[in-house]
C-alpha positions in Angstrom: 146.1 212.3 116.3 142.9 211.1 118.3 142.2 207.4 118.0 139.4 207.4 120.4 136.6 207.9 117.8 138.1 204.8 115.9 138.3 202.5 119.2 134.7 203.4 120.2 133.6 202.7 116.4 135.3 199.3 116.6 134.0 198.5 120.0 130.6 199.4 118.8 130.4 197.7 115.2 132.9 194.7 115.8 133.3 194.3 119.5 136.5 193.2 121.1 135.6 189.7 121.5 133.2 189.1 118.7 135.1 186.1 117.5 134.7 184.3 120.6 131.1 184.7 120.7 130.5 183.9 116.9 132.6 180.7 117.6 130.5 179.7 120.3 127.4 180.4 118.3 128.8 178.3 115.4 129.2 175.4 117.8 125.5 175.8 119.1 124.3 176.1 115.7 126.3 173.3 113.7 129.0 172.0 115.7 127.2 170.2 118.5 124.8 168.8 115.9 127.8 167.3 113.9 129.2 165.6 116.7 125.5 164.0 117.4 125.2 163.1 113.6 128.8 161.3 113.7 127.2 159.1 116.6 124.4 158.2 114.1 122.9 154.8 115.2 124.3 152.6 118.1 124.0 149.0 118.9 123.0 148.6 122.6 123.6 144.9 122.3 126.4 144.5 119.7 126.3 140.6 119.8 122.9 140.5 118.7 122.2 143.8 117.2 118.4 143.8 117.9 118.4 146.9 120.1 119.5 150.1 118.4 119.3 153.8 119.0 119.5 156.5 116.4 120.6 160.0 117.5 118.6 162.6 115.5 118.1 166.3 116.0 119.4 168.3 119.1 118.0 171.2 120.9 119.5 173.7 123.2 117.2 175.7 125.7 117.8 179.0 127.2 119.5 179.4 130.6 117.5 178.3 133.5 118.0 177.6 137.3 115.9 175.1 139.3 115.1 176.5 142.7 114.7 174.3 146.0 110.9 174.0 145.5 111.5 172.4 142.3 110.3 175.5 140.1 112.2 176.0 137.0 112.7 179.5 135.7 115.0 181.7 133.3 118.1 183.3 134.6 120.3 186.3 133.7 124.2 186.4 134.1 124.1 188.8 137.0 121.9 186.6 139.0 124.4 183.7 138.4 127.3 186.0 139.8 125.4 187.1 143.1 124.3 183.6 144.1 127.2 181.7 142.8 125.4 179.8 140.3 126.4 178.2 137.0 125.0 179.7 133.9 123.6 176.6 132.2 121.4 175.7 129.4 119.5 172.2 128.9 120.6 169.9 126.1 117.9 167.7 124.5 118.4 165.1 121.7 115.9 163.3 120.0 116.5 159.5 120.0 114.8 157.0 117.9 114.7 153.5 119.4 115.1 150.6 116.8 113.8 147.3 117.8 114.5 144.2 115.6 114.9 146.7 112.7 111.6 148.6 113.4 111.7 152.4 114.1 109.7 153.2 117.1 108.4 156.6 118.3 111.2 159.2 118.8 111.8 160.2 122.5 113.4 164.0 123.4 115.8 163.1 125.9 117.9 165.4 128.4 121.5 164.5 127.9 123.1 167.1 130.1 123.6 171.0 130.4 126.0 173.4 128.4 127.5 176.3 130.1 126.3 179.5 128.2 128.7 182.2 127.0 127.7 185.6 128.2 126.7 187.7 125.3 125.9 184.5 123.0 122.5 183.9 121.3 121.7 181.5 124.1 122.2 184.2 126.7 119.0 185.7 128.2 120.4 189.2 127.5 120.8 188.7 123.7 119.1 191.1 122.0 118.2 193.5 124.6 118.9 197.2 124.3 120.7 199.4 127.0 117.7 199.9 128.9 116.7 196.5 128.7 120.0 195.2 130.1 120.1 197.8 133.0 116.5 196.9 133.9 117.6 193.2 134.3 120.8 194.2 136.4 123.3 193.7 133.5 126.0 196.1 132.6 125.6 197.6 128.9 129.3 197.8 128.6 130.3 194.4 129.3 132.2 192.8 126.4 131.0 189.2 127.2 132.8 186.2 125.7 133.1 184.5 128.9 131.3 181.6 131.2 129.9 181.7 134.6 131.0 178.5 136.6 129.7 178.4 140.1 129.6 182.4 140.3 133.1 182.7 139.0 133.5 184.3 135.5 135.7 181.9 133.5 137.3 182.7 130.0 138.7 180.2 127.5 141.8 181.7 126.1 143.0 181.5 122.5 145.2 178.6 122.1 147.8 178.8 119.4 148.9 175.7 117.2 150.3 174.5 114.0 147.9 174.5 111.3 146.1 171.1 110.5 146.0 169.4 107.4 149.1 171.2 106.1 152.7 169.7 105.6 155.3 171.8 106.9 159.1 171.1 105.5 162.1 171.8 107.9 165.6 171.2 107.5 168.1 170.5 110.2 171.6 170.1 108.4 171.3 167.0 106.4 168.2 165.7 108.0 164.8 166.9 106.3 161.5 166.4 108.4 158.0 167.1 107.3 155.2 167.2 109.9 151.4 166.9 109.2 148.8 167.3 111.5 145.8 165.4 109.9 142.5 166.3 111.6 139.1 165.2 110.8 135.9 165.7 113.0 138.1 166.5 116.0 140.3 163.5 115.7 144.0 164.6 115.3 146.7 162.1 114.1 150.3 163.5 113.9 152.5 162.4 111.1 156.4 162.9 110.8 158.1 162.0 107.3 161.9 162.0 107.8 164.6 162.1 105.0 168.0 160.7 106.8 171.6 161.6 105.1 171.9 158.5 103.5 168.6 159.2 101.5 166.0 156.7 103.3 162.8 158.2 103.8 160.7 157.1 106.7 157.2 157.9 108.2 156.1 157.9 111.9 152.3 157.8 112.8 149.9 156.1 115.1 151.9 153.3 116.8 154.3 152.9 113.6 157.7 154.1 114.1 160.1 155.0 111.1 158.3 152.8 108.4 160.3 153.0 105.2 157.8 155.1 103.1 158.0 152.8 100.1 156.6 150.0 102.1 153.6 152.2 103.0 153.2 153.3 99.5 152.9 149.6 98.5 150.3 148.9 101.2 148.3 151.7 99.7 148.2 150.2 96.4 151.1 151.6 94.4 152.3 148.0 93.5 155.3 148.7 91.3 158.3 150.7 91.3 157.6 152.2 88.1 154.1 153.5 89.3 155.6 154.9 92.5 158.4 156.9 90.1 155.6 158.1 87.8 153.5 159.5 90.7 156.6 161.1 92.7 158.2 162.9 89.7 159.4 162.8 86.4 162.7 165.0 87.1 165.7 162.8 86.8 167.4 164.5 89.8 164.5 163.5 92.2 164.2 160.2 90.9 167.9 159.5 91.2 167.6 160.3 95.0 164.4 158.1 95.2 166.1 155.1 93.8 168.0 154.5 97.1 164.7 153.7 98.8 163.5 151.5 96.0 166.9 149.3 96.0 166.2 148.7 99.8 162.6 147.5 99.2 162.1 144.0 97.8 158.4 143.9 98.3 156.3 143.2 95.2 152.8 142.6 96.5 150.6 145.1 98.7 150.0 141.8 101.1 154.0 141.8 101.7 153.9 145.6 102.8 150.9 145.0 105.2 153.0 142.0 106.8 155.9 144.0 107.3 153.7 146.9 108.6 152.1 144.0 111.0 155.6 143.0 112.5 156.2 146.7 113.4 153.1 146.9 115.4 154.1 143.6 117.3 150.4 142.3 117.3 149.3 138.8 117.1 149.9 137.2 113.6 146.1 136.2 113.2 145.2 139.9 114.0 147.8 141.6 112.1 146.3 142.2 108.7 143.0 143.5 110.3 145.0 145.9 112.6 147.2 147.3 109.7 144.0 147.8 107.5 142.5 149.7 110.4 145.2 152.1 110.7 145.7 152.5 107.0 142.1 153.5 106.9 141.5 155.2 110.2 144.6 156.7 111.3 146.8 157.5 108.2 145.9 160.8 107.0 142.2 161.0 108.3 141.4 164.4 106.8 141.6 162.8 103.2 139.0 160.0 104.2 138.6 157.1 106.4 137.1 154.7 103.8 139.2 151.9 102.0 138.6 153.5 98.6 140.6 156.5 99.8 143.9 154.7 99.8 144.8 155.7 96.5 144.4 159.5 97.3 146.4 159.0 100.2 149.1 157.5 98.2 149.2 160.2 95.6 149.6 162.9 98.7 152.5 160.9 100.3 154.1 160.9 96.9 153.9 164.6 96.5 155.4 165.1 100.0 158.2 162.4 99.1 158.9 164.9 95.9 159.1 168.0 97.8 161.1 166.3 100.6 164.1 165.3 98.0 163.5 168.8 96.2 164.1 170.5 99.6 167.2 168.4 100.2 168.5 169.2 96.7 168.0 172.9 97.5 165.5 173.2 94.9 162.8 174.7 97.2 163.0 176.7 100.4 162.2 175.1 103.7 159.0 176.5 105.6 159.1 178.6 108.6 157.2 177.3 111.3 156.9 180.5 113.1 155.4 182.3 110.1 151.6 183.1 111.2 150.4 181.4 108.0 151.5 178.1 109.7 149.4 178.7 112.7 145.7 178.6 113.8 144.2 180.0 116.9 141.5 177.7 118.8 138.5 179.4 119.8 135.7 178.7 122.5 133.7 176.7 119.6 136.6 174.5 118.7 137.6 173.9 122.3 134.2 173.0 123.5 133.8 170.8 120.4 136.8 168.8 121.5 135.5 168.4 125.1 131.9 167.5 124.0 133.2 165.0 121.6 135.4 163.3 124.1 132.5 163.2 126.9 130.1 161.6 124.4 132.4 159.2 122.2 135.2 158.8 124.5 136.3 155.3 125.9 134.2 156.0 129.2 131.8 158.6 127.5 128.0 159.0 127.4 127.7 156.2 124.5 129.6 153.6 126.4 127.9 154.1 130.0 124.4 154.1 127.7 125.3 150.7 126.5 126.5 149.4 129.9 123.4 150.6 131.8 121.2 149.0 129.3 123.0 145.8 129.4 122.8 145.9 133.0 119.2 146.1 133.3 118.6 143.6 130.4 120.5 140.9 132.6 118.0 141.9 135.5 115.2 141.2 133.4 113.9 144.8 133.4 113.2 147.3 130.8 113.5 151.2 131.0 113.2 154.2 129.3 115.9 156.1 126.9 116.2 158.7 129.6 116.8 156.1 132.4 120.1 154.8 130.9 121.5 158.3 129.8 123.7 159.8 132.7 122.8 163.3 132.3 124.6 164.6 135.5 127.7 162.9 134.2 127.9 164.9 131.0 127.5 168.3 132.9 129.9 167.3 135.6 132.6 166.5 133.0 131.9 169.7 131.3 132.0 171.9 134.3 135.0 170.2 135.6 137.0 171.3 132.4 135.8 174.8 132.7 136.3 175.2 136.5 139.8 173.7 136.6 141.2 174.7 133.2 142.2 170.8 132.6 141.3 170.1 128.8 141.6 166.9 126.8 145.0 166.1 125.2 146.8 167.0 128.5 146.1 170.7 127.9 146.2 172.9 131.1 145.1 176.4 131.8 142.6 176.5 129.1 140.0 177.9 131.2 141.1 180.8 133.4 139.4 183.1 136.1 138.6 186.4 134.3 140.7 189.4 135.4 138.3 192.2 136.6 140.9 194.6 137.9 139.8 197.1 135.3 138.0 197.2 132.2 141.2 197.3 130.1 142.6 194.2 131.8 139.3 192.6 131.3 139.6 193.0 127.6 142.9 192.1 127.5 142.5 188.8 129.2 139.6 188.1 126.8 142.1 188.7 123.7 145.0 186.7 125.3 146.7 183.9 123.1 148.5 181.2 124.8 151.1 178.8 123.1 151.0 175.0 124.0 154.9 175.0 124.2 156.3 174.5 127.7 157.7 177.7 129.6 160.2 175.7 131.3 162.3 175.1 128.1 164.0 177.6 125.9 162.1 177.8 122.5 164.1 181.0 121.5 162.6 181.2 117.9 159.0 180.8 119.2 159.4 183.6 121.7 160.9 186.0 119.3 158.7 188.5 117.2 157.9 187.2 114.0 157.3 189.9 111.1 154.3 188.2 110.1 152.9 188.9 113.7 152.8 192.7 112.8 149.2 193.9 113.0 147.9 190.4 114.5 149.6 190.4 117.8 151.0 193.2 120.1 154.7 193.2 119.9 154.8 194.6 123.7 151.9 193.0 125.8 153.6 189.8 127.0 154.6 189.0 130.6 158.1 189.1 131.9 159.8 185.8 132.9 159.5 182.2 131.9 156.4 182.8 129.7 157.6 185.7 127.6 156.8 185.5 124.2 154.6 182.3 124.8 151.6 184.4 126.2 150.7 186.9 123.9 147.7 189.2 123.1 145.9 190.3 120.0 146.7 193.6 118.6 144.2 196.3 119.3 142.0 196.3 116.1 142.7 192.8 114.8 139.9 190.1 114.2 140.1 186.5 113.7 138.5 185.0 110.6 136.4 181.9 110.9 137.8 180.3 107.6 135.9 178.7 104.8 133.8 175.5 104.9 135.0 172.6 102.9 132.3 173.3 100.0 133.5 177.0 100.1 137.2 175.7 99.6 136.1 173.5 96.8 134.4 176.4 94.9 137.4 178.7 95.3 139.9 175.9 94.2 137.5 175.4 90.9 137.2 179.1 90.2 141.1 179.0 90.1 141.1 176.0 88.0 143.3 174.1 90.5 143.7 170.5 89.6 143.4 167.8 92.3 
């Protein structure tokens, strides 16, 4: 049977790396603007609040090169390769200064340059036909989906990770554990709920380790034992296992629970309540909201997890298979760049922190400056390029960006479709290395390297694609159509 017509049709209509290009385009269209919207309005002098800046609409240009004589012109990918240049596009953001509560005229400010993915909507070759590509020195059969940094082609490999915002229940003998990777706007907080053989259920997250879950529920507003029991279950078998936790807790008021959490944190007594409230709102299950009025929703979510944890210990439900592919997600270029860009803008020593520092430094000298003067655009560009050139990413990840293999066309496509597990290759991880039945049709069962990386570095199956998932509003529509409560 001749499969070549099918492969040629797939390459023409769907493309081998369409998912990477679509992910980058989504970042350009929506992701980067969302990060800027999260910044909102910043105060340059927090003590007085007199001078503020509001971050508004963002704009990204086409790839350009600044020549030695100062002229600026557009550039195509092949010229960047030949001249060992970086294929970049400028980023502008409209910033509105607010002085003493009065908005002034908006300024269009250059905040840095973004590496452009070849074949994306920002690419100079986008929309050109075969003859147009050849005329501009481009290969019409090049799949795209990579970046050009200092003349070197770099690819952001797909990163396999555990699905966010989904509790995964596991059993190890008598010990039951639940992991929840709660994610909101690029910030991820890991939660571990454990049920010990003696029936005690604890939770660990942020800087809190093995806190009795009943203490947390009472701090969130479920004040009485009866209310906790009502929210967990009406099954006598489950409630009987829950009573062990209630007997050990003598808390009657939410304030007492907050006091216990404060002692766990080992912070000063006068700062204790403020710090606990910050953890409850910002770091506890952030995907459910980070406002104070969302505490009850978090309590009900935890109550459901407790019910399933006890049900698993009683053998009423099966445990989850963490290697099942429904419990995994693939991070593409858009998500990876979003994580990096958010860190560069909002990090401890990021763009916003440097803006505040530069403004206050000029203020002490009695000088006034434009918005552009206090923004270090070169610093933003250098940080992005450093990560892409070295492969070192935020969160301690390494090898995220790799030099594209150009040995032959097949190897190039294979590299662009590589999937890397975050697990270290120096440990066994036997289950993670095995082929799981749910990988059929998604991952190639044969294409994996020999040696320590076997089973941890994989590749997408030949005709597999990656679905982008649904937006939050679309999820709500589906749930309503299915008449799912809560």
